[in-house]
FIVEX-687981 format. One record per residue (C-alpha): residue in one letter; x, y, z. Coordinates in steps of 0.5 Angstrom, whole numbers, plus 500, padded with zeros to 3 digits. Layout:
+----+-----+-----+-----+
: aa :  c1 :  c2 :  c3 :
+----+-----+-----+-----+
:  A :   X :   Y :   Z :
...
+----+-----+-----+-----+
This chain:
+----+-----+-----+-----+
: aa :  c1 :  c2 :  c3 :
+----+-----+-----+-----+
:  X : 500 : 500 : 500 :
:  X : 502 : 507 : 499 :
:  X : 501 : 509 : 506 :
:  X : 506 : 511 : 511 :
:  X : 507 : 505 : 516 :
:  X : 506 : 508 : 523 :
:  X : 506 : 502 : 527 :
:  X : 506 : 495 : 527 :
:  X : 503 : 493 : 534 :
:  X : 497 : 489 : 534 :
:  X : 490 : 491 : 537 :
:  X : 491 : 488 : 544 :
:  X : 490 : 494 : 548 :
:  X : 484 : 493 : 553 :
:  X : 480 : 499 : 550 :
:  X : 480 : 495 : 543 :
:  X : 477 : 489 : 546 :
:  X : 472 : 492 : 550 :
:  X : 470 : 496 : 544 :
:  X : 469 : 489 : 540 :
:  X : 465 : 486 : 546 :
:  X : 460 : 492 : 545 :
:  X : 460 : 491 : 538 :
:  X : 458 : 484 : 539 :
:  X : 452 : 486 : 543 :
:  X : 450 : 491 : 538 :
:  X : 451 : 487 : 532 :
:  X : 447 : 482 : 535 :
:  X : 441 : 487 : 537 :
:  X : 441 : 489 : 530 :
:  X : 441 : 482 : 527 :
:  X : 435 : 481 : 532 :
:  X : 431 : 487 : 530 :
:  X : 433 : 488 : 523 :
:  X : 427 : 484 : 520 :
:  X : 425 : 483 : 513 :
:  X : 429 : 485 : 507 :
:  X : 432 : 492 : 505 :
:  X : 430 : 491 : 498 :
:  X : 426 : 486 : 494 :
:  X : 432 : 483 : 491 :
:  X : 435 : 481 : 497 :
:  X : 429 : 476 : 498 :
:  X : 426 : 474 : 491 :
:  X : 433 : 473 : 488 :
:  X : 436 : 469 : 494 :
:  X : 431 : 466 : 499 :
:  X : 426 : 464 : 494 :
:  X : 431 : 462 : 489 :
:  X : 433 : 457 : 494 :
:  X : 426 : 455 : 496 :
:  X : 425 : 453 : 488 :
:  X : 430 : 448 : 490 :
:  X : 427 : 446 : 496 :
:  X : 421 : 444 : 492 :
:  X : 417 : 450 : 495 :
:  X : 417 : 454 : 489 :
:  X : 415 : 454 : 481 :
:  X : 420 : 457 : 476 :
:  X : 413 : 461 : 474 :
:  X : 413 : 464 : 480 :
:  X : 420 : 467 : 481 :
:  X : 422 : 473 : 479 :
:  X : 424 : 475 : 472 :
:  X : 431 : 474 : 473 :
:  X : 431 : 467 : 474 :
:  X : 428 : 465 : 467 :
:  X : 434 : 470 : 464 :
:  X : 439 : 466 : 468 :
:  X : 442 : 472 : 470 :
:  X : 443 : 471 : 478 :
:  X : 449 : 467 : 481 :
:  X : 447 : 461 : 485 :
:  X : 452 : 462 : 490 :
:  X : 448 : 465 : 495 :
:  X : 441 : 461 : 494 :
:  X : 446 : 455 : 495 :
:  X : 449 : 457 : 501 :
:  X : 442 : 459 : 504 :
:  X : 439 : 452 : 501 :
:  X : 445 : 448 : 505 :
:  X : 443 : 453 : 512 :
:  X : 436 : 451 : 511 :
:  X : 437 : 444 : 511 :
:  X : 442 : 444 : 517 :
:  X : 437 : 448 : 521 :
:  X : 431 : 443 : 519 :
:  X : 435 : 437 : 522 :
:  X : 435 : 441 : 528 :
:  X : 428 : 442 : 528 :
:  X : 428 : 449 : 526 :
:  X : 423 : 451 : 521 :
:  X : 420 : 457 : 523 :
:  X : 422 : 462 : 517 :
:  X : 423 : 468 : 522 :
:  X : 427 : 464 : 526 :
:  X : 431 : 461 : 520 :
:  X : 432 : 468 : 518 :
:  X : 434 : 470 : 525 :
:  X : 440 : 465 : 525 :
:  X : 442 : 467 : 518 :
:  X : 443 : 474 : 520 :
:  X : 446 : 472 : 527 :
:  X : 451 : 468 : 523 :
:  X : 452 : 474 : 518 :
:  X : 453 : 479 : 523 :
:  X : 459 : 474 : 526 :
:  X : 462 : 473 : 519 :
:  X : 462 : 481 : 519 :
:  X : 465 : 482 : 526 :
:  X : 470 : 477 : 524 :
:  X : 472 : 481 : 517 :
:  X : 472 : 488 : 520 :
:  X : 476 : 486 : 526 :
:  X : 481 : 483 : 521 :
:  X : 481 : 489 : 517 :
:  X : 482 : 493 : 523 :
:  X : 488 : 489 : 525 :
:  X : 491 : 489 : 518 :
:  X : 491 : 496 : 517 :
:  X : 492 : 499 : 524 :
:  X : 500 : 500 : 522 :
:  X : 498 : 505 : 517 :
:  X : 494 : 509 : 523 :
:  X : 497 : 514 : 527 :
:  X : 497 : 511 : 534 :
:  X : 493 : 517 : 537 :
:  X : 487 : 516 : 532 :
:  X : 487 : 508 : 533 :
:  X : 481 : 508 : 538 :
:  X : 477 : 513 : 533 :
:  X : 479 : 508 : 527 :
:  X : 476 : 502 : 531 :
:  X : 470 : 505 : 534 :
:  X : 468 : 508 : 527 :
:  X : 470 : 501 : 524 :
:  X : 464 : 498 : 528 :
:  X : 460 : 503 : 530 :
:  X : 459 : 508 : 524 :
:  X : 451 : 509 : 524 :
:  X : 450 : 505 : 518 :
:  X : 455 : 499 : 518 :
:  X : 452 : 494 : 523 :
:  X : 445 : 495 : 519 :
:  X : 448 : 493 : 513 :
:  X : 453 : 488 : 516 :
:  X : 447 : 483 : 518 :
:  X : 444 : 483 : 512 :
:  X : 444 : 476 : 508 :
:  X : 445 : 481 : 501 :
:  X : 449 : 480 : 495 :
:  X : 452 : 487 : 497 :
:  X : 454 : 485 : 504 :
:  X : 457 : 478 : 502 :
:  X : 461 : 481 : 496 :
:  X : 464 : 486 : 500 :
:  X : 466 : 482 : 506 :
:  X : 470 : 477 : 501 :
:  X : 473 : 482 : 498 :
:  X : 476 : 485 : 504 :
:  X : 478 : 478 : 507 :
:  X : 482 : 478 : 500 :
:  X : 485 : 485 : 502 :
:  X : 487 : 482 : 509 :
:  X : 490 : 476 : 506 :
:  X : 494 : 481 : 502 :
:  X : 496 : 485 : 507 :
:  X : 498 : 480 : 512 :
:  X : 501 : 474 : 508 :
:  X : 507 : 473 : 504 :
:  X : 509 : 469 : 498 :
:  X : 506 : 466 : 492 :
:  X : 500 : 463 : 495 :
:  X : 498 : 469 : 498 :
:  X : 496 : 472 : 491 :
:  X : 493 : 465 : 489 :
:  X : 488 : 466 : 495 :
:  X : 487 : 473 : 493 :
:  X : 485 : 471 : 487 :
:  X : 480 : 466 : 490 :
:  X : 477 : 471 : 494 :
:  X : 476 : 476 : 489 :
:  X : 473 : 471 : 485 :
:  X : 468 : 469 : 490 :
:  X : 466 : 477 : 491 :
:  X : 465 : 477 : 484 :
:  X : 460 : 471 : 484 :
:  X : 456 : 474 : 490 :
:  X : 455 : 481 : 486 :
:  X : 458 : 481 : 479 :
:  X : 459 : 489 : 480 :
:  X : 465 : 487 : 484 :
:  X : 469 : 486 : 478 :
:  X : 470 : 494 : 478 :
:  X : 473 : 494 : 485 :
:  X : 477 : 488 : 483 :
:  X : 480 : 491 : 477 :
:  X : 482 : 497 : 481 :
:  X : 486 : 493 : 485 :
:  X : 489 : 489 : 480 :
:  X : 491 : 496 : 477 :
:  X : 494 : 498 : 483 :
:  X : 498 : 491 : 484 :
:  X : 501 : 492 : 477 :
:  X : 502 : 500 : 476 :
:  X : 503 : 502 : 484 :
:  X : 506 : 495 : 487 :
:  X : 509 : 493 : 481 :
:  X : 508 : 486 : 482 :
:  X : 511 : 480 : 478 :
:  X : 507 : 478 : 472 :
:  X : 508 : 471 : 475 :
:  X : 504 : 473 : 481 :
:  X : 499 : 477 : 477 :
:  X : 497 : 470 : 473 :
:  X : 496 : 467 : 480 :
:  X : 491 : 472 : 482 :
:  X : 487 : 471 : 475 :
:  X : 488 : 463 : 476 :
:  X : 485 : 463 : 483 :
:  X : 479 : 468 : 481 :
:  X : 478 : 463 : 474 :
:  X : 478 : 457 : 479 :
:  X : 472 : 460 : 483 :
:  X : 468 : 463 : 477 :
:  X : 468 : 456 : 474 :
:  X : 466 : 453 : 481 :
:  X : 460 : 458 : 480 :
:  X : 458 : 455 : 474 :
:  X : 457 : 448 : 477 :
:  X : 453 : 452 : 482 :
:  X : 449 : 455 : 477 :
:  X : 448 : 448 : 474 :
:  X : 445 : 446 : 480 :
:  X : 440 : 452 : 481 :
:  X : 438 : 452 : 473 :
:  X : 439 : 445 : 471 :
:  X : 443 : 447 : 465 :
:  X : 450 : 450 : 464 :
:  X : 451 : 457 : 463 :
:  X : 455 : 463 : 465 :
:  X : 450 : 468 : 469 :
:  X : 455 : 474 : 469 :
:  X : 455 : 474 : 461 :
:  X : 447 : 473 : 461 :
:  X : 447 : 479 : 466 :
:  X : 451 : 483 : 461 :
:  X : 447 : 481 : 456 :
:  X : 440 : 483 : 459 :
:  X : 442 : 489 : 463 :
:  X : 448 : 492 : 459 :
:  X : 446 : 490 : 452 :
:  X : 439 : 490 : 452 :
:  X : 439 : 495 : 458 :
:  X : 433 : 492 : 461 :
:  X : 435 : 495 : 468 :
:  X : 433 : 502 : 465 :
:  X : 426 : 500 : 465 :
:  X : 426 : 500 : 473 :
:  X : 428 : 507 : 472 :
:  X : 434 : 512 : 470 :
:  X : 437 : 517 : 474 :
:  X : 442 : 523 : 473 :
:  X : 449 : 522 : 474 :
:  X : 449 : 526 : 480 :
:  X : 444 : 521 : 484 :
:  X : 449 : 518 : 488 :
:  X : 452 : 524 : 491 :
:  X : 445 : 528 : 492 :
:  X : 442 : 522 : 495 :
:  X : 448 : 520 : 499 :
:  X : 448 : 527 : 502 :
:  X : 441 : 526 : 504 :
:  X : 440 : 519 : 506 :
:  X : 447 : 519 : 509 :
:  X : 445 : 523 : 515 :
:  X : 448 : 531 : 515 :
:  X : 453 : 533 : 517 :
:  X : 456 : 526 : 517 :
:  X : 455 : 524 : 509 :
:  X : 458 : 531 : 508 :
:  X : 464 : 529 : 512 :
:  X : 465 : 523 : 508 :
:  X : 465 : 526 : 501 :
:  X : 470 : 531 : 503 :
:  X : 474 : 526 : 506 :
:  X : 474 : 522 : 500 :
:  X : 476 : 528 : 496 :
:  X : 482 : 529 : 500 :
:  X : 484 : 522 : 500 :
:  X : 484 : 523 : 492 :
:  X : 488 : 529 : 492 :
:  X : 493 : 528 : 498 :
:  X : 495 : 520 : 496 :
:  X : 493 : 519 : 489 :
:  X : 497 : 512 : 489 :
:  X : 493 : 510 : 495 :
:  X : 490 : 503 : 494 :
:  X : 483 : 505 : 497 :
:  X : 483 : 510 : 491 :
:  X : 484 : 505 : 486 :
:  X : 479 : 500 : 488 :
:  X : 473 : 505 : 489 :
:  X : 474 : 510 : 484 :
:  X : 473 : 505 : 478 :
:  X : 467 : 502 : 482 :
:  X : 464 : 509 : 483 :
:  X : 465 : 512 : 476 :
:  X : 462 : 505 : 473 :
:  X : 456 : 506 : 477 :
:  X : 455 : 513 : 476 :
:  X : 455 : 512 : 468 :
:  X : 450 : 506 : 469 :
:  X : 443 : 510 : 468 :
:  X : 439 : 505 : 473 :
:  X : 442 : 507 : 480 :
:  X : 440 : 505 : 487 :
:  X : 443 : 507 : 493 :
:  X : 444 : 500 : 495 :
:  X : 449 : 499 : 489 :
:  X : 454 : 503 : 493 :
:  X : 453 : 499 : 500 :
:  X : 460 : 495 : 498 :
:  X : 463 : 502 : 499 :
:  X : 461 : 503 : 506 :
:  X : 466 : 498 : 510 :
:  X : 472 : 502 : 507 :
:  X : 469 : 509 : 510 :
:  X : 472 : 509 : 517 :
:  X : 479 : 508 : 514 :
:  X : 478 : 514 : 509 :
:  X : 476 : 518 : 514 :
:  X : 482 : 517 : 519 :
:  X : 487 : 517 : 513 :
:  X : 484 : 523 : 510 :
:  X : 485 : 527 : 517 :
:  X : 492 : 524 : 518 :
:  X : 494 : 527 : 511 :
:  X : 490 : 534 : 512 :
:  X : 493 : 535 : 519 :
:  X : 500 : 533 : 517 :
:  X : 505 : 538 : 519 :
:  X : 500 : 543 : 521 :
:  X : 499 : 546 : 528 :
:  X : 492 : 547 : 531 :
:  X : 491 : 553 : 535 :
:  X : 488 : 552 : 542 :
:  X : 482 : 555 : 540 :
:  X : 481 : 551 : 533 :
:  X : 483 : 545 : 537 :
:  X : 477 : 547 : 542 :
:  X : 472 : 548 : 536 :
:  X : 474 : 541 : 533 :
:  X : 473 : 537 : 539 :
:  X : 466 : 541 : 540 :
:  X : 464 : 539 : 533 :
:  X : 467 : 532 : 534 :
:  X : 462 : 531 : 540 :
:  X : 456 : 534 : 536 :
:  X : 458 : 529 : 530 :
:  X : 458 : 523 : 536 :
:  X : 451 : 525 : 538 :
:  X : 448 : 525 : 531 :
:  X : 452 : 518 : 530 :
:  X : 449 : 515 : 536 :
:  X : 442 : 517 : 535 :
:  X : 442 : 514 : 528 :
:  X : 446 : 508 : 530 :
:  X : 440 : 507 : 535 :
:  X : 435 : 508 : 530 :
:  X : 438 : 503 : 525 :
:  X : 439 : 498 : 530 :
:  X : 432 : 497 : 532 :
:  X : 428 : 499 : 526 :
:  X : 426 : 493 : 521 :
:  X : 430 : 493 : 515 :
:  X : 425 : 496 : 510 :
:  X : 421 : 503 : 512 :
:  X : 414 : 499 : 512 :
:  X : 416 : 493 : 517 :
:  X : 412 : 488 : 513 :
:  X : 415 : 482 : 516 :
:  X : 415 : 484 : 523 :
:  X : 407 : 484 : 521 :
:  X : 407 : 478 : 518 :
:  X : 411 : 475 : 524 :
:  X : 406 : 478 : 529 :
:  X : 400 : 474 : 525 :
:  X : 404 : 468 : 525 :
:  X : 405 : 468 : 532 :
:  X : 398 : 470 : 535 :
:  X : 393 : 467 : 530 :
:  X : 393 : 460 : 529 :
:  X : 386 : 459 : 526 :
:  X : 383 : 462 : 519 :
:  X : 385 : 469 : 518 :
:  X : 382 : 474 : 513 :
:  X : 387 : 480 : 512 :
:  X : 384 : 486 : 508 :
:  X : 388 : 490 : 505 :
:  X : 389 : 496 : 499 :
:  X : 392 : 493 : 493 :
:  X : 399 : 496 : 494 :
:  X : 399 : 494 : 501 :
:  X : 399 : 486 : 500 :
:  X : 403 : 483 : 505 :
:  X : 405 : 477 : 502 :
:  X : 405 : 479 : 495 :
:  X : 408 : 486 : 495 :
:  X : 411 : 484 : 487 :
:  X : 409 : 479 : 482 :
:  X : 414 : 474 : 484 :
:  X : 411 : 469 : 489 :
:  X : 413 : 469 : 497 :
:  X : 413 : 462 : 499 :
:  X : 418 : 463 : 504 :
:  X : 413 : 467 : 509 :
:  X : 407 : 464 : 506 :
:  X : 402 : 463 : 511 :
:  X : 396 : 458 : 509 :
:  X : 391 : 460 : 515 :
:  X : 391 : 467 : 512 :
:  X : 387 : 469 : 506 :
:  X : 388 : 476 : 503 :
:  X : 382 : 480 : 500 :
:  X : 383 : 487 : 497 :
:  X : 379 : 492 : 501 :
:  X : 375 : 494 : 495 :
:  X : 371 : 487 : 496 :
:  X : 368 : 490 : 502 :
:  X : 365 : 496 : 498 :
:  X : 362 : 491 : 493 :
:  X : 358 : 488 : 498 :
:  X : 362 : 482 : 500 :
:  X : 359 : 477 : 505 :
:  X : 365 : 474 : 507 :
:  X : 366 : 481 : 512 :
:  X : 366 : 479 : 519 :
:  X : 363 : 472 : 519 :
:  X : 366 : 467 : 523 :
:  X : 373 : 468 : 522 :
:  X : 378 : 473 : 525 :
:  X : 378 : 479 : 520 :
:  X : 384 : 484 : 520 :
:  X : 386 : 490 : 516 :
:  X : 393 : 492 : 514 :
:  X : 394 : 500 : 513 :
:  X : 400 : 505 : 513 :
:  X : 400 : 512 : 515 :
:  X : 399 : 515 : 508 :
:  X : 392 : 510 : 507 :
:  X : 390 : 512 : 514 :
:  X : 390 : 519 : 513 :
:  X : 387 : 519 : 506 :
:  X : 382 : 513 : 508 :
:  X : 380 : 516 : 515 :
:  X : 373 : 514 : 514 :
:  X : 375 : 507 : 515 :
:  X : 376 : 509 : 523 :
:  X : 369 : 512 : 523 :
:  X : 365 : 506 : 520 :
:  X : 369 : 500 : 523 :
:  X : 371 : 498 : 530 :
:  X : 378 : 498 : 529 :
:  X : 383 : 495 : 535 :
:  X : 391 : 497 : 533 :
:  X : 395 : 490 : 534 :
:  X : 402 : 492 : 531 :
:  X : 406 : 497 : 528 :
:  X : 411 : 495 : 523 :
:  X : 416 : 500 : 526 :
:  X : 415 : 501 : 533 :
:  X : 412 : 508 : 535 :
:  X : 417 : 510 : 539 :
:  X : 422 : 509 : 533 :
:  X : 418 : 513 : 529 :
:  X : 418 : 519 : 534 :
:  X : 425 : 518 : 534 :
:  X : 426 : 519 : 527 :
:  X : 421 : 525 : 526 :
:  X : 425 : 529 : 532 :
:  X : 432 : 527 : 529 :
:  X : 429 : 528 : 521 :
:  X : 432 : 521 : 520 :
:  X : 427 : 520 : 515 :
:  X : 420 : 517 : 516 :
:  X : 416 : 516 : 509 :
:  X : 409 : 515 : 512 :
:  X : 410 : 508 : 509 :
:  X : 410 : 504 : 516 :
:  X : 405 : 499 : 516 :
:  X : 399 : 498 : 522 :
:  X : 395 : 492 : 523 :
:  X : 388 : 492 : 526 :
:  X : 383 : 487 : 528 :
:  X : 376 : 489 : 526 :
:  X : 371 : 488 : 532 :
:  X : 364 : 487 : 531 :
:  X : 360 : 493 : 534 :
+----+-----+-----+-----+
């Protein structure tokens, strides 16, 4: 790396251990509370694909990506193995299964983050070591993202593990292992190829590694990718290169753009808004400082191609940049080191800096608390279905408006959380005089805050009892007070009682 090596001592001091123990607690709470999926792809292209191999789903009911064969089978395969193992232990409840999966993911993330901190600690000024450790575990969105069984999360964790091996190991085998982990990262998420290309560019032009070692990197990556082909055969029943299918569908045919296009500055403006001001602004400026002061830095070479490609591609979603998240703490520390190098701060400026840091800590802690206890989405959809599953064993009629179908938010089938006792009916049926309303069965109504406002007549003509909120009310209030972002989409479940 192009950093100046400042120290080589491992992080064994007591404060770092205490921070790690605290991280275990916070990540465990996040795994418990962050129920559901952040984005439908996290569920419908992983969990439901695995359900197909378990015999619980049909190809016609799956997301369109299945028929196009553009998603790798690696994560569905991992989930398939986990569910079969849990089934042997008599753990079949879908909510329990996903909790176990999130806890396992959290443990993996903690292991990788700790390894990365130790591998890069020699480049961090000892005076900033504790701050680096704290930021690496507790930057407000990192625990939330780290417990997700998503392609973005597993892709970046394997990529970081490759960097750890590169930084801590020696010899030719290290380059082969690095290639294998880069290949694994690619199989989790194809877009990680641009991070890998940036790393390879750094190895060639900055590190100037021997051609033989570069060949080892490619051989390691190619071997894993070909194993991925075998796993794809397990999923699709035919030999295919899913990454080529993905390139054809989303790049050549530009299918991705049918789901919306955004201007080039989308990621910048969206991150500044969603990333919690002023933390998001500090992160952006820190990365610019790092580029200016240390253009040969490995993080610059790895992240710039990744960011540029995503800026160019018309279809943009903020989650596409989630793999950048774990690198942010190191970016913050290194840019600060580079900025203050050789400078002497007056007592007044130092006082202002400490005050600003205190305010930022308060903001980050508040955002961390909210993210830690919130469902994965802005609705609490799975939190509501879990409540129904745990509290109603008999037949249930779940009334909803068309856009609020709990068990089928998109056209693809949701077999994993399927509840045979629940019969969903569009509320329009009530207006048409349905005789199934409140007769011999438990009748529930699902609304969100927006529907509750526009269809307030429901609360005048019906006797409704609030049973559960998708997002806990105190969390919603905390979001409002700190302008964390409350979209008004939080679900509420009501029991329709006889008058």
